[in-house]
C-alpha positions, 0 to 999 in steps of 0.5 A, a space after each residue: 470435523 477437524 475439531 472432533 478429529 483433534 479430540 479423538 486423536 488426543 484421547 487415543 494418545 492419552 489412552 495409549 500413554 496410560 497403557 504404557 504407564 500401566 505396563 511399566 508399573 506391572 514390573 514393580 510390585 510396589 506400584 501395582 496397587 496404585 495402578 489397580 486403584 486407578 483402573 477401578 476408579 468410578 467412571 463418569 458418564 460421558 454426558 456429565 463430563 465437562 466439555 472444552 469451551 471455544 470462542 463465543 459465537 458470532 452468530 448474533 453479530 453476523 445476523 445484524 450485519 448481513 443485510 448491510 453487505 451486498 454483492 456487486 455485479 458488473 458487466 463490460 462490453 469487450 471488443 474483438 482483438 481488432 476492435 472492429 465489429 464483424 464476423 470472426 475470420 475462420 482459421 486457416 487449416 491444412 486441406 484434409 484436416 480432421 478438424 475441417 468439419 468442426 471449423 466449417 460448422 462453427 464459422 459457417 453459422 456467422 453472417 457476414 454483417 454480424 457484429 460477433 467479436 463484441 461480447 459481455 464480460 461479467 465480474 463479481 465483488 462485494 460492497 456495503 451500505 454506509 448511508 441507507 437514507 441516500 443509498 450510498 454503497 462503498 466498494 473497491 475501484 477495481 471491482 467496478 473499473 471499466 464497467 458499463 453496468 453495475 448491479 447491487 444484489 442484496 442479501 434477500 435476493 433483490 437487485 438494484 441498478 447502481 450509478 458511480 458517484 466517484 472513485 479514487 485509484 490511489 486508494 482503490 475505492 469507489 462510491 456507488 448510489 442506488 435508489 433507496 426508495 426501491 429497497 429498504 436499506 441497512 447501513 453500517 458505520 465506520 469504526 476507529 481502525 487506529 485503535 485496532 490491535 494485533 490479535 483482535 478478533 475480526 469478521 469478514 462478510 462478502 461474496 467469495 467466488 460468487 457465494 454471497 453472504 459468506 461470513 469468516 472470522 479471524 484476527 488482525 495479524 499485522 498493521 501498517 502493511 506496505 504491499 507496494 500497491 499504491 502511494 498510501 499503503 497502510 493495510 490491515 493484515 488478517 487471517 480471516 478467509 478472504 478470496 476472490 470476490 471478497 474485494 470491496 467487502 467490509 472487515 468488522 470488529 466485534 462491535 459491528 463497526 467497519 474497520 477495513 475494506 477487504 482489498 487484496 490477498 497473497 496466494 499462489 493458488 488464488 485461494 485464501 492462505 490466511 494472508 489478506 489485506 484491508 484498507 483501514 477505515 481511518 484512511 477510507 472514511 476520509 476519501 469516501 467523504 470527499 468522493 461523496 462531496 466532490 465526486 473525487 478525492 482532494 488531497 493536501 499537498 506540501 510541495 516537496 520531494 523527499 527521500 529516506 533518511 538512512 543511517 549514513 544521512 542521519 549520522 552526517 546530520 548529527 541526528 541520533 536516529 534515522 527517522 523522518 523524511 529528508 527533503 530532497 527538493 522544493 517544487 516551484 510554485 508549491 506551498 513551501 516555495 517561500 523558503 519555510 522548508 528548505 532542501 536538506 531539512 528532515 521532517 519529523 512531525 507533521 500536524 502533530 503526527 510523527 513521521 517515522 519514515 519516508 512513507 508516512 509523510 505523503 499519507 498524513 499530508 494527503 489526509 489533511 484538508 486543503 488550505 489548512 495551516 499546519 505545524 511542521 517540525 524539521 531538523 535543520 543543521 542539527 537543530 529542531 524547529 517548527 515552521 507553519 505551512 498552508 497546504 495546497 492541493 495535490 492534483 495541482 502539484 502533480 501538474 506542476 511536477 510533471 517533468 521528469 528528473 534527468 539523471 543521464 551522464 554527460 560528456 567527460 570534461 577536462 580534469 580539474 586540479 581539485 580531487 575530493 572523494 574520487 571526484 574531480 571538481 571544477 568551476 561552474 561557468 558559461 563554458 562548462 554549462 555549455 559543455 555539460 548542458 547544465 541549466 542556468 538556474 543551477 548553482 554550485 560546484 561542477 563534477 567534471 570526472 568520477 574515478 571508476 570504483 571510487 566512493 562517488 562512483 558507487 553512489 552513482 555520482 557522474 560527470 555533469 552533476 553539481 554539488 550544491 551544498 555539503 552538510 547543509 552548507 552552500 559551496 560555490 568553488 572546488 576549494 569550498 568543497 575540499 575545505 568543508 570535507 576537511 572540517 567534517 573530518 575534524 569534527 569526527 564525522 564519518 560521512 558527508 551529506 552532499 546535495 546534488 543537482 542534475 543538469 535540469 536542477 532536480 535535487 537529490 542527496 547522497 552520503 559519502 564515507 570520508 574514511 
């Protein structure tokens, strides 16, 4: 209807323009003949006029894929507010209230021993079959989270109970299994989402608002979207209509391959406004393979703490561009605790893949196999070099890295005789360690005081912080700090990159302007 309305409006506008043109020419006798000639032109029958051609139909493509897409129905038992079984207590109402009889009628029907607060809550989502022989179905984790029962509904109306093979909360993926002997299954394959381009046609099939077997078409609107939903955000954005209930359904390319798993939308109303997001197949396929093999996702681990490379940090390190991930600390017992990678290194490539920003590194490391030896390109003291690292397992690293960074401000100490960039510096000895509560393993130059409104204060440097190195050179006395700052100024540097340790030894980097 919208296309037809658009054509009628266009034709009406064209006709109006022609009448205006004819009216104008009637004032000029020289042009009247031409106008009459146009009016007297032979009329082409409507059936013989050329018609505008739209995009090619996707009917054949959709017909071959509908049977592989399923609806996921889950049920969950929810307790009452008190978590106990028993009758719901009758609300207190004033004597003579006109609503008294309604409360009496409803609550009077309850039996004292009846388990009334518990109730079943159902939810709907989408999924798709990836292995017909084994009965493997893929969906989103949030579709089946906390479900007591999971049921898979097929396009022909048949239903099968499903069991959970495994899930991964970090990527919001879940793998289910149904009995393939009880229903003939049709499977689809993952495509190469890395080759998907902005503007490519895509098709989504799912179960929006419980309306199963719904097909929508759009294009890839953007790639590599970070919507802050998890540590490995790398979504495909599409304008194909995705609504509630589409979660877990496939996003197909025009070859019928799954290039994404529909997961989220941006909408102020809960309906589609043309901004939907899908987990790319290049990320999902590896996680799904691990869940099928191990019942869980197992990710590679490098064992570093990282932070972004800002323009100031890049300038202080002599880098031409602010790309890569700055190593702010090394986790004890991790794969690179042997010194192959050092605090202050900037990782620019990992296993042959560019690391353009700080979000890229966790993703490419996590996608790598545990125990694999990889080449890591780092910028160290202004020079690029390659080191070899054997990856560990992320889950082991998360246990080792459980302690939190302590960034609290310590007590003010006595001002020292060396003041640099708004900081008063002192020697780190047994007395000052005790005064500021600094751990024994922390080495460097103590910040005893920070001037209010100074450059250092603006970067949240506080008394009790310890300067470990400046521009990747270790410092051990206040005089070392002052000398290093002067040397950087003589070299024409505008910023100084400081590695700071907290009281517990957690490291971070800050840049201070030296103007």
